[in-house]
N, C-alpha and C positions, 0 to 999 in steps of 0.2 A: 519122390521127395524133391523138394524145391531148394536149391542150395543158394545162400546170400552171403555173399564177400563184403564186409564192412572195413572202412580203412579210415585211419585218424592221422591226419598231419597236424600234430601240435607244435607248440613253438620249440620245446625241446625234446619231444619225444614222437616216435612213430609207432603206430599200432595196428595191426590186423587180426581180423577174425573171421571165422567161418561158421555159419549156423545153418540149421534145417529152418526154414520158413515155419513160424507156428511153435518152434521150441523156445524155452528160456535158457538153454544151456550152451554155450560154445562147444562147437566139435573140436575146433582147434583155435589156438590164439598165440600170438606173437607180437612182442614188443622189444623195441630197440632205442636207445638214447640218440638224438641226431647229434654228430660230432660238433665241437666248439666253433671250428670256422665252417660248417656245413653251408652249402648254397643249395639251389634247387635241384641241380643235377645230383649231387649227392644223395641228398634226401629222396629222390624218384628213383636212384638206383638201389638205396637201401629198401624202400618200400617194395621195388620189383623183387627183391630176393626173398622178402617176407611172403610175398604174395605167392612164388612159386613153391615155397617151402610149406606154405598151408595147403595149396590146392594139390599138390601132387599131380594125379592125373585127371582129376575132377575139374567140371567146368561149371562155374555159377550161372544161375539164371540172370543174375544182375549184380552190380556193384554199387555202394552207396559209400560217398567219401564227405568227411568233415574234415574242413581246412580252417587253422587258425589264422584267418584273416580275411579281409573283403573278398566277397565272391559275386559273381554276376550268376545268380542260379539259372537264369533262364537259358544262358549259353554253356554254363559249367566251366566259365573263364575264371581263372584266379587273378585278381587285380594286383594284389602284392602281399606280401609277409611283413610284418613289423619286426619279425624275429630272425628271418632267413633271407638272405640276399638272392637276387635272380629270380624270384617269382612274379615278376611284373608281367601280367597279361599273358600267363601260360594257360593254354587251352587244356585244362587237366582232364575233363569229359572227353573230349574229342581223343585225346593221346590214350586212355584207358580203353575207349570203344574199338578203336583201331586196333589195339593190341590183343585184347580178350574177345572181340566180337559179341559182346552183350551190352545191353541197355546199362547207362550210368546215371546215377543222379549226384550232384555236387553242391555243397552249400556250407555258408560259414560256421564255425563250432557253436555258436550260440543258437543260431536257428535250428541246426540239427540236434542239439541237446535239449531244447524245447520240444522236438518232434519225438525225441526217445524218451523223455518224462511223460508226454502226453500219451504215447502208444504203450509204454512199458512200465512208468514210474508212478510219480506222485500225481500226475495229471490224468490217470486212467478215470474214464468217465464222465470227464469235464469238456465242455464245448469250447469254453475260453480260458486261457491262461497266459501269464507272462512270467516267463523263464529268466531269472537274474544269476548270472554267474559272478561271482566276487572273488578274484585272486590275483593275478599279475595287473588285470584290469577289471574294470566292471562292463560288462556287456549284457545284453538282452535279446531274447527271441519270442516273437508272437504265436499264439495259435487261436485263431479266430474262426468260430463255426466248425471247428474241427480241423480246420486247414492251417498250414503256415501262411502268415502274413508279413510279407518281407517289405512293404511299402513300394513307392513307385520307380525309386533307383537300387532298392534292395538295402536301404540303410535303416529301415524301421527297427526299434527297440534300442537306441543308443542311449538308454538310461544313465549311463556313465558320465555323459556330457550334458546332463540337465544342470542347470546351473542353480546351487541351493544357498550359496552364500557368495554374494556379488562382491564381497569386500576381503574374500578368502584368498589362500594361496592361489600361484598360477600354475596351472596344468599344463601338460605337453601340447594340448591342443590350442594353447594359448588364451584360454578364458580362465577366468577366477573363480574358485568355489564350486568346480563342478563335483557330483558325486564321486566319480572316480578319483579326484584328487584328494579327496578325505577319506574313503572307505577303501580303497585298493591296498593289497598288501604292501607292496614295496613304499607307497607314500606314506601308510602308517607308520612305517619303519623310518623313513626320511623325517616325518614329523616328531618323532620321538628324538631321533639324532640331533636335529637342529636345536631343539629345546636344551638338550643335554650339554650341546656345545657352546650355545650361548650363555647358559646360565649354569656354568661349572660349580657355582657356590650353593646350588640348590642342596643342601645337607640337612641333616638332622632326622632322618625317619626314611620311610618308603616312598614319599611323596617325590623324592628327587631323582628315583630310579635307580635305586640301590640294587633291587632285585633283576633288573634290566640289566645292569653293568655286570653283574654276577654272572649273568647267562652268557655274555659275550667275552667274560675275561676282561672288560674295559676297552677291547677293540670295538667300537661303535659301527664300524663297517660291516660287521657281521649280522647286526639286526636285520630281522625279517618281521613281516606281519605275523607270523605265526608264534614266534617268539614274544611278540607285543601281546598276543592273545595269552601266552602262557603265563607272562609276568603278572597281566591284570589278575588272571585267576588265582594267582600266588599271593595278591594284595598289592602290588606295586601301585600306588595311587597315580603316577605318571602314565604309566600305561593305561589304566583303567579310564583316565580321562582322554588319551587319545582314542582309546577304542570306543568310547562313548560318543565321541564327536562323530566318528566313522558311522556309529548305529543310528546317531541322529540324522546325518547326511541322506544315509540309504532310506531311512524312514520317511523324510521329507519327499524325496523322490518318489518312491511307491505311493505314499498319499495323493501325490499330483497326478501319478500316472492312473490311480484308482479312480479319481475324478474325471479324467479326461476319456477314458476307455472303458471302465467298469468290468473288468475281467472277474471271473468267479474267484480264481486263485492266483496267487503268486508263488513261484517256487523258485526258492533259493538254493544254488549250487556254489561249487568251489570252495574256497578255504573258509568261507564265513559259516559254513555248515558246523565248523569245529571251534567256533568262537566263544562258546559257552552261553549258559541261560541268561545272563545278565544282558548280552549282546541282543540276543533275541527278543527279550522284555522290551528293550528300549526301541529295536526297529518297530516291533507292534505297536506300543503305544505311541511312538512319534507318527507312525502312518495313520493310525486310526484319528489322533487329533488334526492331521493334516486334512485327511478326507471328509467330504461332508457326511453327517452323521445317517443319512439315508443310503449311503453308498455302501454296501455289503460285500465284504472280500476275506479270504482267509490269506494267511503267509505260512506256508510250510516249508520245511527241508526238502531238498532233492533227495531221492533214493538210489539212483543208480551210480553215483559217485564217479570215478574216473572212467567208468564204461559208458556214460551217457553220450558220449559222442559215437561211440561204436553201434550203440542201441538205436541211435537217431539215423545212422548209416544204414541200418537194417531197414527202419522205417521208409527212408527215402528211396531205398532201391526197390522196394516192395510197390511203391507207387509208380514206377517206371515200367511194370510188367503188365502188359495188356491183360484185359479181363480178369485180373485178380481180385 
């Protein structure tokens, strides 16, 4: 049996799992939340304890790692984390190889999730796909000709920072009207919050956000993208308006990518998969309207859920084993 160890360094969670290569069932699985004031050292220590707890006396054939931030996949070096301090230029592949004496593959979470969905999920049987995750941010990962495509500097797939509304609100990246600025969960919540704060007089029905206000007890700081989706499903017109704009932005981005690269499938993961049928209908319709009529593609939900980075870890680990 060939044991594979998969690790997921997420923004707020750390997870590790052990599997026999060829199996679709974890032998052992551990998950822990990252402490509020965590840094790279604390995250590494927590992950080490998870690993030793999983392995007991076993030794894996290879280790695959998903990291929530920019990674130089050719060297396995983490460039930085947007969520946890101290990860600047950490040679994660080298550290793990030195400690465990096996080959290690490391990549960012979007690329790894794309690989997971391609090998084990909604992308099985397809040579080309673009995986998009819509949650705290909007990221993407490519599979072309059955292999990951990272671009010259490892930055391919940044659909979140395609500009779809040049007159739109300013994104953290400094540009206006990025897909991420309109479609990510925190920004959807912010957009609703700003409208309700700027227009407190919006009264007289569901349009003013009554359902939204009710969900958070009038404490607008508690708003999240998920609550916006729930309020929209319950009939809140303001939530529906913001969610529609998010779906529109994502659809425009997908349609443009379809024209440029012509993948067979777009696989959508993250919180977006729970946004409701209306959201999916708008995404598909706008993407279809944006792309040329001759460009064929499908837009489907990811199927691996929160385990996509771990299954991608299994896939990238198996790619490091010689003669496999």
